[in-house]
C-alpha positions as CSV (number, residue, x, y, z in Angstrom):
1,X,9.3,-54.8,84.4
2,X,9.4,-57.2,87.2
3,X,12.2,-57.6,89.8
4,X,11.3,-60.9,90.8
5,X,14.0,-63.8,89.7
6,X,14.0,-64.8,86.3
7,X,14.0,-68.3,85.3
8,X,17.8,-68.6,85.3
9,X,18.3,-67.5,88.8
10,X,19.1,-63.8,88.1
11,X,17.7,-60.6,88.9
12,X,18.9,-58.2,86.3
13,X,22.5,-59.0,85.9
14,X,22.8,-60.2,89.5
15,X,22.2,-63.7,91.2
16,X,22.9,-66.9,89.3
17,X,24.9,-70.0,90.7
18,X,28.7,-69.8,90.6
19,X,29.5,-73.1,92.6
20,X,32.4,-75.8,92.9
21,X,31.7,-78.6,90.6
22,X,31.1,-81.1,93.5
23,X,28.0,-79.0,94.6
24,X,26.4,-79.1,91.3
25,X,24.2,-82.1,91.4
26,X,23.2,-81.1,95.1
27,X,22.2,-77.4,93.9
28,X,20.7,-78.6,90.9
29,X,18.6,-81.1,93.1
30,X,17.6,-78.3,95.4
31,X,16.6,-76.2,92.2
32,X,14.3,-78.7,91.0
33,X,12.8,-79.5,94.6
34,X,12.0,-76.1,96.0
35,X,9.1,-74.7,94.1
36,X,7.2,-78.1,94.0
37,X,7.6,-78.7,97.7
38,X,6.9,-75.2,98.8
39,X,3.9,-74.8,96.7
40,X,2.2,-78.2,97.7
41,X,-0.7,-78.1,99.9
42,X,1.2,-80.6,102.4
43,X,4.0,-78.1,102.9
44,X,1.8,-75.1,103.0
45,X,-0.4,-76.5,105.7
46,X,2.6,-77.9,108.0
47,X,4.6,-74.4,107.5
48,X,1.7,-72.1,108.1
49,X,0.6,-74.1,111.4
50,X,4.3,-73.9,112.8
51,X,4.2,-70.1,112.0
52,X,1.1,-69.7,113.7
53,X,1.5,-72.0,116.7
54,X,5.2,-72.2,117.2
55,X,6.4,-69.0,115.9
56,X,3.6,-66.8,117.1
57,X,2.6,-65.4,113.6
58,X,1.1,-63.0,112.6
59,X,3.7,-60.4,114.2
60,X,2.2,-57.0,115.1
61,X,2.2,-54.1,112.8
62,X,2.4,-51.4,115.6
63,X,1.6,-47.6,115.3
64,X,4.6,-46.0,116.9
65,X,2.9,-42.7,117.8
66,X,5.7,-40.9,119.2
67,X,8.1,-41.7,116.6
68,X,5.4,-40.7,114.1
69,X,5.3,-37.1,115.9
70,X,9.1,-36.9,115.9
71,X,9.4,-37.8,112.3
72,X,6.4,-36.3,110.9
73,X,4.7,-39.3,109.2
74,X,2.5,-42.2,110.1
75,X,5.1,-44.7,111.3
76,X,4.2,-48.3,111.6
77,X,6.7,-50.9,112.9
78,X,6.6,-54.6,111.9
79,X,7.5,-56.2,115.0
80,X,9.6,-59.3,114.0
81,X,11.3,-59.0,117.3
82,X,8.3,-60.6,119.0
83,X,8.7,-64.2,116.9
84,X,9.9,-66.9,118.9
85,X,13.8,-66.9,119.1
86,X,13.5,-62.9,118.9
87,X,14.0,-62.4,115.1
88,X,12.6,-62.9,111.6
89,X,15.3,-65.8,111.1
90,X,12.9,-68.5,112.4
91,X,10.5,-68.0,109.4
92,X,13.3,-69.1,107.0
93,X,15.0,-71.8,109.2
94,X,11.6,-73.6,109.7
95,X,10.7,-73.7,106.2
96,X,14.2,-74.8,104.9
97,X,14.1,-77.8,107.6
98,X,10.9,-78.7,106.2
99,X,12.3,-79.0,102.5
100,X,15.2,-80.5,103.7
101,X,13.1,-83.3,105.5
102,X,11.0,-83.8,102.4
103,X,14.4,-84.0,100.2
104,X,15.6,-86.9,102.6
105,X,18.5,-84.9,104.1
106,X,19.9,-86.1,107.4
107,X,22.2,-83.6,108.7
108,X,21.9,-79.6,108.8
109,X,24.7,-77.0,108.6
110,X,24.4,-73.4,109.1
111,X,26.6,-70.1,109.3
112,X,25.4,-67.0,111.4
113,X,26.9,-63.6,112.2
114,X,24.9,-62.0,114.9
115,X,23.8,-65.5,116.0
116,X,20.0,-65.2,115.1
117,X,20.0,-67.6,112.3
118,X,22.1,-69.8,114.2
119,X,19.4,-69.9,117.1
120,X,16.6,-70.2,114.7
121,X,18.4,-73.0,112.9
122,X,19.3,-74.8,116.5
123,X,15.7,-74.4,117.4
124,X,14.1,-76.0,114.1
125,X,16.7,-78.7,114.5
126,X,16.0,-79.6,118.0
127,X,12.0,-79.3,117.2
128,X,12.6,-81.7,114.2
129,X,15.1,-84.0,115.8
130,X,17.9,-83.6,113.3
131,X,21.8,-82.9,114.2
132,X,23.0,-79.3,113.6
133,X,26.4,-77.6,113.1
134,X,26.6,-73.9,113.2
135,X,29.8,-72.2,111.9
136,X,30.2,-68.7,113.6
137,X,33.3,-66.3,113.3
138,X,35.2,-66.2,116.4
139,X,35.0,-62.6,116.7
140,X,30.9,-63.1,116.6
141,X,31.5,-65.8,119.1
142,X,32.8,-63.3,121.6
143,X,30.5,-60.4,121.1
144,X,27.3,-62.6,120.8
145,X,28.1,-65.1,123.6
146,X,24.5,-65.2,124.7
147,X,23.2,-66.8,121.4
148,X,26.1,-69.0,121.3
149,X,25.2,-70.4,124.8
150,X,21.4,-70.8,123.4
151,X,22.7,-72.6,120.4
152,X,24.6,-75.0,122.6
153,X,21.6,-75.3,125.0
154,X,19.3,-76.3,122.0
155,X,21.9,-79.0,121.0
156,X,23.7,-77.6,118.1
157,X,27.4,-77.9,117.7
158,X,28.9,-74.2,117.3
159,X,32.3,-74.2,115.6
160,X,34.1,-71.0,115.8
161,X,35.9,-69.9,112.7
162,X,39.3,-68.2,113.0
163,X,40.1,-67.3,109.4
164,X,39.9,-63.8,108.0
165,X,38.5,-61.4,110.3
166,X,36.4,-64.2,111.9
167,X,33.0,-62.9,111.0
168,X,30.1,-63.7,108.9
169,X,32.2,-63.9,105.6
170,X,34.5,-66.5,107.0
171,X,31.8,-68.6,108.8
172,X,29.9,-68.8,105.3
173,X,33.4,-70.0,103.8
174,X,33.5,-72.8,106.3
175,X,29.8,-73.7,105.8
176,X,30.5,-74.2,102.1
177,X,33.6,-76.1,102.8
178,X,31.6,-78.5,105.0
179,X,29.0,-78.9,102.3
180,X,31.6,-79.6,99.6
181,X,32.6,-82.6,102.0
182,X,29.2,-83.9,102.7
183,X,26.9,-82.9,99.7
184,X,24.8,-86.2,99.7
185,X,23.3,-86.1,103.3
186,X,23.7,-82.5,104.1
187,X,21.6,-79.5,103.9
188,X,22.9,-75.9,104.1
189,X,20.1,-73.8,105.5
190,X,21.7,-70.3,104.5
191,X,20.2,-67.6,106.5
192,X,19.9,-64.6,104.1
193,X,19.1,-64.0,100.4
194,X,22.8,-64.9,99.4
195,X,24.3,-67.8,98.0
196,X,23.8,-69.6,94.7
197,X,20.3,-69.7,93.1
198,X,17.9,-71.0,94.4
199,X,18.7,-69.8,97.9
200,X,18.0,-66.1,97.4
201,X,14.4,-66.8,96.0
202,X,13.8,-69.5,98.3
203,X,14.7,-67.5,101.4
204,X,12.9,-64.3,100.1
205,X,9.6,-66.6,99.7
206,X,10.0,-68.0,103.0
207,X,10.1,-64.7,104.6
208,X,7.5,-63.1,102.3
209,X,5.2,-63.8,105.1
210,X,6.4,-60.4,106.2
211,X,4.9,-58.5,103.5
212,X,1.9,-60.8,102.9
213,X,0.8,-59.7,106.5
214,X,1.8,-56.0,106.0
215,X,-0.7,-55.9,103.2
216,X,-3.8,-56.9,105.3
217,X,-2.8,-55.2,108.4
218,X,-2.4,-52.0,106.8
219,X,-5.6,-52.5,104.9
220,X,-7.1,-53.0,108.8
221,X,-5.4,-49.9,110.2
222,X,-5.3,-47.6,107.2
223,X,-7.9,-48.7,104.4
224,X,-5.3,-49.4,102.1
225,X,-2.9,-52.3,101.5
226,X,0.0,-50.3,100.7
227,X,2.4,-48.0,102.5
228,X,4.4,-45.2,100.9
229,X,7.8,-46.2,102.3
230,X,9.1,-49.7,103.2
231,X,12.3,-49.4,105.4
232,X,14.5,-52.3,106.4
233,X,18.1,-52.9,107.3
234,X,20.4,-55.0,104.9
235,X,23.4,-57.1,105.4
236,X,22.7,-60.0,103.3
237,X,19.2,-58.8,103.2
238,X,16.6,-61.6,104.3
239,X,14.2,-59.2,106.3
240,X,14.4,-56.6,103.9
241,X,13.5,-59.4,101.1
242,X,10.5,-60.3,103.1
243,X,9.4,-56.9,103.9
244,X,9.5,-55.8,100.1
245,X,8.6,-59.3,98.5
246,X,4.9,-58.2,97.6
247,X,5.7,-54.7,96.7
248,X,9.0,-55.0,94.7
249,X,6.6,-54.3,91.5
250,X,4.3,-51.9,92.9
251,X,6.1,-48.5,91.9
252,X,3.6,-46.5,94.2
253,X,5.7,-47.9,97.2
254,X,9.2,-46.3,97.8
255,X,11.8,-48.7,99.0
256,X,14.6,-47.7,101.5
257,X,17.4,-49.9,102.6
258,X,19.6,-49.1,105.5
259,X,23.4,-50.3,105.1
260,X,25.7,-50.6,107.5
261,X,28.1,-47.6,107.2
262,X,30.4,-48.5,110.2
263,X,32.5,-45.5,110.8
264,X,31.6,-43.8,107.4
265,X,31.5,-44.9,103.9
266,X,34.9,-43.1,103.0
267,X,36.9,-44.5,105.9
268,X,37.4,-48.1,104.6
269,X,36.0,-49.2,107.7
270,X,32.4,-49.9,106.6
271,X,29.8,-52.6,105.2
272,X,28.0,-50.3,102.8
273,X,28.7,-52.6,100.1
274,X,25.9,-51.5,97.5
275,X,27.4,-48.1,97.8
276,X,31.2,-48.6,97.9
277,X,31.1,-52.2,96.2
278,X,31.8,-53.2,92.7
279,X,30.2,-56.3,90.7
280,X,31.7,-59.6,91.8
281,X,31.1,-63.2,92.8
282,X,31.0,-64.3,96.3
283,X,29.5,-67.7,98.1
284,X,28.0,-68.8,94.7
285,X,26.4,-65.5,93.6
286,X,26.9,-62.5,91.3
287,X,26.6,-59.4,93.7
288,X,28.0,-55.7,94.8
289,X,30.8,-56.6,97.1
290,X,33.8,-55.0,98.7
291,X,36.9,-55.9,96.8
292,X,40.3,-54.7,95.6
293,X,40.9,-54.3,91.9
294,X,42.3,-57.9,91.5
295,X,39.2,-59.3,93.3
296,X,40.3,-59.7,96.8
297,X,37.6,-59.5,99.5
298,X,38.1,-56.5,101.3
299,X,37.2,-57.0,105.1
300,X,33.8,-55.1,106.2
301,X,33.3,-53.5,109.3
302,X,30.4,-52.7,111.6
303,X,29.4,-52.7,114.9
304,X,26.7,-55.0,114.3
305,X,27.4,-58.5,113.8
306,X,24.6,-59.3,111.5
307,X,25.4,-56.7,109.0
308,X,29.2,-57.2,109.0
309,X,29.2,-59.0,105.5
310,X,31.1,-57.6,102.5
311,X,28.1,-57.8,100.1
312,X,24.5,-57.6,99.7
313,X,22.2,-60.3,98.4
314,X,21.4,-60.1,94.6
315,X,17.7,-59.0,94.9
316,X,18.7,-55.6,96.5
317,X,21.7,-54.9,94.2
318,X,19.5,-55.1,91.4
319,X,16.7,-52.8,93.1
320,X,19.4,-50.4,93.7
321,X,21.2,-50.4,90.4
322,X,17.8,-50.2,88.7
323,X,16.8,-47.2,90.9
324,X,13.8,-49.1,92.5
325,X,15.6,-48.9,95.9
326,X,17.4,-46.1,97.8
327,X,20.4,-47.2,99.8
328,X,21.1,-45.2,103.0
329,X,24.4,-45.5,104.9
330,X,23.8,-45.6,108.6
331,X,26.8,-45.2,110.8
332,X,27.5,-47.0,114.3
333,X,27.0,-43.9,116.2
334,X,23.5,-43.1,114.2
335,X,22.4,-46.8,114.8
336,X,23.1,-46.4,118.5
337,X,21.4,-43.2,118.9
338,X,18.6,-44.6,117.2
339,X,18.2,-47.9,119.4
340,X,18.1,-45.7,122.3
341,X,15.6,-43.3,120.8
342,X,13.3,-46.1,120.0
343,X,13.9,-47.4,123.5
344,X,13.1,-44.1,125.2
345,X,10.2,-43.0,123.1
346,X,8.2,-46.4,122.5
347,X,9.5,-49.1,125.2
348,X,11.1,-51.3,122.3
349,X,14.7,-52.1,122.5
350,X,15.8,-53.3,118.9
351,X,18.5,-55.3,117.6
352,X,21.6,-53.5,116.3
353,X,20.4,-54.6,113.0
354,X,17.1,-53.1,113.2
355,X,18.4,-50.0,114.8
356,X,20.3,-49.4,111.3
357,X,16.8,-48.9,109.5
358,X,15.8,-46.7,112.8
359,X,18.9,-44.8,111.7
360,X,17.8,-43.9,108.4
361,X,14.7,-42.2,109.6
362,X,16.5,-38.7,110.4
363,X,17.9,-39.0,106.6
364,X,14.4,-38.9,105.0
365,X,11.9,-36.1,104.6
366,X,8.5,-37.4,104.9
367,X,5.0,-35.8,104.5
368,X,2.7,-35.7,107.3
369,X,0.4,-38.1,105.1
370,X,3.1,-40.8,104.4
371,X,2.4,-44.1,105.8
372,X,6.0,-45.6,106.6
373,X,6.5,-49.2,107.5
374,X,9.7,-50.1,109.0
375,X,10.6,-53.6,110.0
376,X,12.2,-54.4,113.4
377,X,14.0,-57.5,112.5
378,X,15.0,-58.5,115.9
379,X,15.2,-57.6,119.7
380,X,18.3,-56.0,121.3
381,X,18.6,-58.8,124.3
382,X,21.8,-60.2,122.2
383,X,23.3,-56.5,121.8
384,X,22.7,-55.4,125.5
385,X,26.6,-55.6,126.4
386,X,27.2,-53.3,123.1
387,X,24.6,-51.2,124.4
388,X,25.8,-50.6,127.8
389,X,29.0,-49.7,126.7
390,X,27.6,-46.9,124.9
391,X,25.0,-45.9,127.4
392,X,25.0,-42.5,128.6
């Protein structure tokens, strides 16, 4: 059994392309173009050169000695926080903008929650000399103001969104509305493994450089190319998809996905959609999402802007439903504790999103021989204000 996407754009029963008629031609063009482009030697050469010389890849696989001693395993951290722009998002943004240029698109739009995808897209647009509009919920504009200023400095227009609870879901809604109005010349760079097919597969493939590197880095460090556990945080799920891409069908590897528990999955103030959600359609894809009985979206909550989304991408929904992946809810307080722990034990300040993956460590029971790879998806500069409020 393969957990990869099928010919119709589904992962098991999740995925697909549920889109307004006005976008049908645009999405079909992308579906026909993305694999021939990304598998061409020209694209591979240009993309790999950018990853090496611009992003700074490969990102290190760091043995966390003190954390390993605490949790009784051999813990390695995949340091996506050391990429240019400070997160994994740049891998995807550069890949998609190359696709956009090869398809003849003239304008880029994007959505962002924590701002890292917005910064990565604005960076790629500055590099490639393309106009850029980034939609961001007004709530996130306030709590991630440093990233907003970075986007503006890079030349992007940041449009605050005041609908709903003014976070990632609402930013995505507005980006899709823009796309509907400008389907011919506009390329929508989606930041995560969400949206209509082919976006989840395209984003996962562009992020798969993470697991590709893990394979040879582990071989170098441990003598084998697979871990016992892979751990990553999930909102939409792009850093997790990149972490697990080359291991999804390898049953020797256990997959642990850390969801944003918020104030607790039983409180109603949560974003742990795989555990509390039901099947539905959002932003062009069938996924597990937080909704009422009549299909109205329940507003998610998380202290982390990047995980504050009412659903999870179809890749992860299928892995969870099939029992291939374990979902662990990590509450706000647990994520904050984990962030300070990594800072004190290893001298690494993680993003709040990554702190949720770290917050899953105390919930696991490892053997001393277990090799655990956990992806630090971003650095904590953008979250310093939040950390300082909770520092004691």
